C-alpha positions, 0 to 999 in steps of 0.5 A, spaced: 500 499 499 502 507 499 502 512 503 501 519 500 506 524 503 504 531 504 508 536 501 509 541 507 511 535 511 517 534 506 519 541 507 519 541 514 523 534 514 529 535 509 532 529 511 527 526 506 529 530 500 534 526 498 528 520 497 523 525 493 524 530 488 520 536 487 519 536 480 517 528 479 512 523 482 514 518 487 511 511 485 510 506 492 508 500 490 505 494 495 500 488 494 493 488 496 491 481 500 484 477 499 482 480 506 474 480 506 472 486 511 465 485 515 462 492 512 463 491 505 461 498 503 466 503 500 467 510 503 463 516 498 470 519 497 474 513 494 474 512 486 471 507 483 478 503 482 478 503 490 471 500 489 473 495 484 480 493 486 480 494 494 474 491 497 473 486 492 476 479 495 477 476 489 482 481 486 490 481 487 493 487 483 499 491 484 497 499 485 500 505 485 499 512 489 501 518 486 504 524 490 504 531 486 509 536 488 510 543 486 517 546 485 514 552 489 514 548 496 506 548 495 503 542 496 497 540 492 495 533 495 491 528 490 488 522 494 485 519 488 489 513 486 491 511 479 493 505 475 499 505 473 501 503 465 503 496 464 510 497 463 510 502 470 507 495 473 512 491 470 518 495 472 515 495 479 515 488 480 522 488 483 520 493 489 519 491 495 512 491 498 514 494 504 517 499 501 512 505 504 512 502 511 518 506 513 514 512 513 509 509 517 511 511 524 513 518 521 505 519 519 502 516 526 507 521 530 504 526 526 497 524 529 500 527 536 496 533 539 503 538 539 503 538 531 499 542 526 492 541 525 493 540 517 499 535 519 494 532 523 489 531 518 493 530 512 496 524 516 490 521 518 487 521 511 493 518 508 493 513 514 486 511 512 487 510 505 493 506 507 489 501 512 484 500 506 489 495 503 487 490 508 488 486 515 496 486 514 496 494 513 491 495 519 496 491 523 502 495 521 498 501 524 496 498 530 503 496 532 504 503 534 500 503 541 496 509 543 495 511 535 487 509 537 486 515 542 490 519 537 485 517 532 479 518 537 481 525 538 481 527 531 473 526 531 473 533 535 477 536 530 473 542 526 475 540 519 470 535 516 475 532 512 479 530 518 473 527 522 471 523 515 478 520 515 478 519 523 471 515 522 474 512 516 480 509 519 476 507 526 471 503 521 477 499 518 480 498 524 474 495 527 472 491 522 478 486 524 475 482 530 482 483 534 482 490 534 474 491 536 474 491 543 480 496 544 477 501 540 470 501 543 474 501 550 478 507 548 472 511 548 470 511 540 462 510 542 462 516 546 466 521 541 462 518 535 455 520 539 458 527 541 460 527 533 453 525 531 449 529 535 452 536 531 447 538 526 451 541 521 455 534 519 456 532 512 454 526 509 461 523 509 462 524 516 456 521 518 457 515 514 463 513 516 461 514 524 455 510 523 459 504 519 464 504 525 458 503 529 456 498 525 462 494 526 462 495 533 455 493 534 457 486 531 459 484 539 453 483 544 457 488 550 458 493 544 451 493 542 448 494 550 453 500 550 451 503 544 444 502 545 445 505 553 447 512 549 443 517 545 445 514 539 439 510 538 434 516 537 440 519 532 440 513 528 432 513 527 433 520 525 438 518 520 433 513 517 430 519 513 437 522 511 437 523 504 444 520 503 442 513 501 449 510 504 447 513 511 440 511 511 443 504 510 449 504 515 443 507 520 439 501 518 445 496 519 446 498 526 439 498 528 439 491 525 445 489 529 442 492 535 435 488 535 439 482 536 440 483 543 433 482 547 435 487 553 435 493 547 428 492 544 425 496 550 430 502 548 429 501 541 421 501 541 420 507 546 425 511 541 420 509 536 424 505 531 418 501 529 414 505 525 421 508 522 423 501 520 416 499 517 415 505 513 421 503 509 418 496 507 411 500 505 410 498 497 410 505 495 416 507 499 423 507 494 429 504 498 435 500 496 435 493 497 440 494 503 436 498 507 430 494 506 433 488 508 436 491 514 430 494 516 426 487 515 431 483 520 430 489 525 423 488 525 423 481 525 428 480 531 423 485 535 417 481 532 420 475 537 416 479 542 409 478 542 408 485 544 412 488 539 409 484 534 403 487 535 406 493 534 409 491 527 402 488 525 399 495 527 404 498 522 401 494 516 407 488 516 405 481 517 410 476 519 410 470 514 414 463 514 420 462 509 418 455 507 423 455 501 421 455 494 421 447 493 414 447 498 410 451 492 411 446 487 405 443 490 400 449 488 395 447 484 391 452 481 383 450 480 381 448 473 375 449 470 372 454 475 367 459 474 370 466 477 369 466 485 372 470 491 377 468 496 372 466 501 369 461 496 363 466 494 361 466 486 361 471 482 355 472 477 356 467 472 356 469 465 353 466 458 360 463 457 363 456 460 368 456 466 375 457 465 380 451 463 386 454 466 383 458 472 384 464 467 377 467 470 380 468 477 386 471 475 383 476 470 378 478 475 384 480 480 387 484 474 381 488 473 378 489 480 379 496 481 375 497 475 369 502 476 365 496 473 365 492 479 361 494 486 364 490 492 367 492 498 374 494 499 376 488 504 374 483 499 377 487 493 384 487 497 383 479 498 382 478 490 388 483 489 392 479 494 390 472 491 391 474 484 399 476 485 401 471 490 397 465 486 401 468 479 408 468 483 407 461 485 405 459 478 411 461 475 415 459 481 417 466 483 416 466 490 422 465 495 427 465 489 432 470 492 432 465 498 433 459 495 441 459 495 441 462 502 436 456 504 441 451 502 447 454 506 442 454 512 442 447 516 434 448 518 429 453 515 424 452 521 425 458 524 426 463 518 420 469 517 420 475 512 415 481 513 410 482 507 405 488 507 398 485 510 395 484 503 400 480 500 402 477 507 394 474 508 394 472 501 401 468 502 399 465 508 393 462 505 396 460 500 401 456 504 395 453 508 393 449 501 400 446 500 402 439 502 408 441 506 405 439 514 411 443 517 409 449 512 402 449 514 403 449 521 407 455 521 402 458 516 397 457 521 401 460 527 402 466 523 395 467 522 394 466 529 399 471 531 396 476 526 389 475 528 390 481 533 384 486 531 377 486 527 381 489 521 385 482 520 380 477 522 375 479 517 381 480 512 383 472 513 375 470 513 375 474 506 381 471 503 379 464 504 383 462 510 376 459 514 375 453 509 383 451 509 383 451 517 377 447 518 379 442 513 385 441 517 382 440 523 382 433 522 389 432 520 393 426 522 399 431 524 398 433 531 402 440 530 398 441 525 392 440 529 394 444 534 396 450 530 390 450 526 385 450 532 389 456 535 388 460 529 381 458 529 380 460 536 384 467 535 379 468 529 373 466 533 373 472 537 370 476 531 362 475 532 362 476 524 368 471 523 365 466 528 358 465 524 363 463 518 367 458 522 360 455 524 357 455 517 364 451 514 362 445 519 367 447 525 363 444 530 363 436 529 370 436 528 371 440 535 366 435 538 370 430 536 376 431 538 374 433 545 371 425 545 378 423 545 381 422 553 388 423 550 387 430 548 392 434 551 390 440 555 392 446 551 388 443 545 382 442 549 382 449 552 383 452 544 376 447 542 373 449 548 374 457 547 371 456 540 365 451 542 363 457 547 364 462 542 359 459 538 354 456 543 353 462 546 346 464 548 346 471 548 350 472 541 344 467 538 339 471 540 342 477 537 344 474 531 336 473 530 334 480 531 340 483 527 344 482 521 347 489 518 353 490 515 360 489 519 364 495 519 360 499 515 361 495 509 356 495 503 353 488 499 356 488 493 350 487 488 355 483 482 357 478 487 352 473 489 352 466 493 350 459 489 345 458 494 342 465 495 340 470 490 339 476 496 345 478 497 351 475 501 348 474 508 343 469 506 336 468 509 337 469 517 331 464 518 334 458 514 341 460 517 338 459 524 334 453 522 341 449 519 344 451 526 340 448 531 339 442 526 347 441 526 348 442 533 342 438 535 346 432 531 353 433 534 350 433 541 350 426 543 351 423 550 359 422 549 360 429 548 355 432 554 359 426 558 366 429 556 363 436 558 361 434 565 367 430 566 371 437 565 367 440 569 369 435 575 376 434 574 380 440 570 382 447 572 378 452 573 379 456 566 377 449 562 371 448 568 368 455 566 368 454 558 365 447 559 360 450 563 359 455 559 357 450 553 353 446 557 348 452 559 347 452 552 345 445 551 340 447 556 336 451 551 335 444 546 330 441 551 331 434 548 338 433 551 335 434 558 335 427 559 342 426 557 344 431 562 341 428 567 344 421 566 351 423 567 351 426 574 351 433 572 350 434 580 356 432 582 360 436 577 357 442 580 358 440 586 366 439 584 366 446 582 363 449 588 367 445 593 374 446 590 375 452 589 376 453 597 381 448 598 386 454 598 385 458 603 380 462 599 374 463 605 372 470 606 378 474 609 376 479 615 382 484 613 380 483 606 387 481 604 389 476 599 396 474 598 398 476 591 400 469 589 393 468 589 390 473 585 390 470 578 387 464 582 381 467 585 379 470 579 379 464 575 376 460 581 370 467 581 369 466 573 368 459 574 363 459 580 359 464 576 359 460 570 357 454 574 352 458 578 349 460 572 349 453 569 345 451 575 340 457 575 338 455 568 337 448 570 333 449 576 328 451 570 326 444 569 322 440 574 326 434 571 332 437 574 329 439 580 327 432 582 334 430 582 338 434 586 339 436 593 337 444 594 340 444 601 347 442 599 347 447 593 345 453 598 350 451 603 355 451 598 353 458 595 352 461 601 359 460 603 362 463 596 357 469 597 361 470 603 368 469 600 373 473 597 372 472 590 371 478 585 364 482 586 362 481 579 362 474 579 357 474 585 351 476 581 350 469 579 351 466 585 346 471 588 341 469 583 341 462 584 341 462 591 335 466 591 332 461 586 334 455 590 331 459 597 324 459 593 325 451 592 327 449 600 323 447 605 320 453 609 323 450 616 330 450 613 335 452 619 339 458 616 344 462 620 341 467 616 336 469 612 338 468 604 335 475 602 339 478 608 346 475 606 344 477 598 344 483 600 350 485 605 354 480 600 352 482 593 347 488 593 350 493 598 358 492 594 355 492 588 351 499 589 357 502 593 362 500 587 357 503 582 357 509 586 365 510 586 366 508 579 360 510 574 361 517 570 354 517 569 351 522 575 343 518 573 347 511 575 350 514 581 343 517 583 339 510 583 345 507 586 345 512 593 337 512 593 337 504 593 342 504 598 338 509 602 332 504 601 336 498 604 338 502 610 332 505 612 329 498 612 333 497 617 337 490 614 341 487 620 349 489 619 347 493 613 351 500 616 356 496 618 357 493 611 356 499 608 362 502 612 366 496 611 366 497 603 369 504 603 362 508 602 364 514 606 369 517 602 364 517 595 358 519 599 361 525 602 363 527 595 357 526 592 353 531 597 357 536 594 357 534 587 350 530 586 343 532 584 338 534 589 335 527 590 342 524 591 345 529 595 338 527 599 340 520 600 347 521 601 346 525 607 341 520 610 346 514 609 351 518 613 347 520 618 345 512 620 353 511 619 354 517 624 350 513 629 356 509 630 362 513 633 366 508 630 365 511 624 366 518 626 373 518 624 372 516 617 367 521 616 371 527 619 377 525 614 373 524 608 372 532 609 365 532 611 364 537 616 366 543 610 361 540 605 356 540 611 357 547 613 357 549 606 350 546 605 348 549 611 351 556 610 348 556 602 341 555 605 340 549 600 334 545 601 338 540 605 341 544 610 337 542 616 339 534 615 346 537 614 345 541 620 343 535 624 349 531 621 354 536 624 350 536 631 352 528 631 359 529 629 365 531 634 366 537 631 
């Protein structure tokens, strides 16, 4: 490698004059090596020659550098390498490759702080060019201890050329694994942070600085250090830089930072996801490098479930890479009428069906025409299907990754990111392939992407439901679990849930439940889907409302083969077919399995089984089957099991945090079982087979327990219903109605006063609470005080309506009769509020005055 000798430096060092002529060009010859650098991009100030020869690991050629010297002593530095003529190269064959290394020590010494700034600048520029020869030239520079510190110091220079050269030299040095730690430990990251914080940097300085960070971020410890500085916001800002090389370098650093999970929170909080996602949008131009780095960074962030949702909200779907070979099993439908992706056929013309599926292709190519009246979600589904099926037909999917896949040991965990229109269509396309592993991974991605109504409806319109339901009977357990999970996530949407049931999902789900060897995870997903389908409340709503979803309009040119009135179909026929299909599959084996789950499973599964059995009670012919499988013992198990872990009523109202989730799940299971029991009590045949006294005692214990208040409503309703069936002389510790009032009604009313934002709801609650206390229910005032009602009541008498103030003052007056409540009433600020009422002569001033007299003021 050649060192370029500054002119004024030669004048300051006359002992070099015998080597250099002031009227000629000096040729210094070295040989480049075949060293591959971690960062393969070239500085913007380098010539095409550098790009083609220095950074090409296959090149090994003789190069020359020209140092032009003028006779008057003025220096004109020519940093542009030139190729020598063949005759010159031939003449230099006998020269030593280390001929220029004699000047290396002098150039390193020129970096010293005691030298002129111009000397230092030209020295670092020369060393930067020298270091580009490869590792052996970098080794030669690094043999001088302390040179790194001098180079880093030049990052503070006011000269852009010096800063660029210093950053570029650090970039080449940090590309060698041996010196990367030394560069970082010498303070390069901190100095680069300060340099990049300047607002008036040139693109060249930014590029070299960020590329140095790109090299340093290869190591885990340096990634953490970079992320904990102010660099992350600066890098994100650089993604908007006009210079594409700066954008590429910033994307490379962010992609490396994302490799450390500890950096994810810092990056997301800095707003990296929207910036990177923007670079992958179809309408945004960008180089392949920046797109690749942005994709890699987002894929690393998407490994976290929460951050995956943020990526999805930016319109990008994570799609598994399954290899180009897997798409060869794609077979387009032949001799078919054109249809929408969800199976709905387009109105047929007089012509026959397409032999090779061209009708659907042409439909997708012309879907944006004005002559087709169709909602946007269906239009996107058609466009996405057309694009992905066309790529699959010509074998163009994942072609670029074919060679990379062959070099990797496994492709099971590889993904890419696609805009949601293409991503949804690609996932549905994979569901129709033969590769079982690919199908399972696609189903998992569908489950992960079904985060909102928009995505769920998109998958439904793209035709995913039909494939998923058909795959429920797949022989591969991994496929079954992934497909069931996808259907469970999609069924959250009521609109999509109807489509899932219409595809006949109930039979395979119930069939799977009959197998006792089914794993708990699969069982839970099955029960989730069935509980959403067999929901009596949703069933009633669907009978009275069949409006458009998300404001969509029905297409006039798109009809179902069996329905000439529109896509929705006739609601009465759908309801009849649903009830018929449900009766057909609800045999004794299914009901017995649900009862077994109710007896032995976790509270979460018990809740879902109870919900399904509640729907079964609507179908009257099933009552004999329910009674025959001993439903009473199953309900008894739910009500008893929940109190085995110290979940009894606690006087102090305290529960260990470790049991909070367990208590919540137990409350939900108890509420579902109580609701089921309440429905079963409507049947005389069931009432004759149970022991109401036992259930009454169990539910009374639950009512006084510490389960969440919202789970006690059905417990109270069931108790009231049981009390009407009990023997009048039953020996109760307290009347049922009184216990329901103390442990359900009063807490519920107080909660309504505390949390409701509606003045009318607060007024109704306080009036009802005053009625209960006025009727003299035993311990009612103590229950009101224990539930923390004093503070919200004092606030209500200041801000509430006239009726609410009257009821609130009456309750507070009753509470003041117990001196134990006086400290709480005074602490709540009742005295100033009461005085304001009295002094303002409001209608309630006499009642407020009586209350003041009872308090120790």
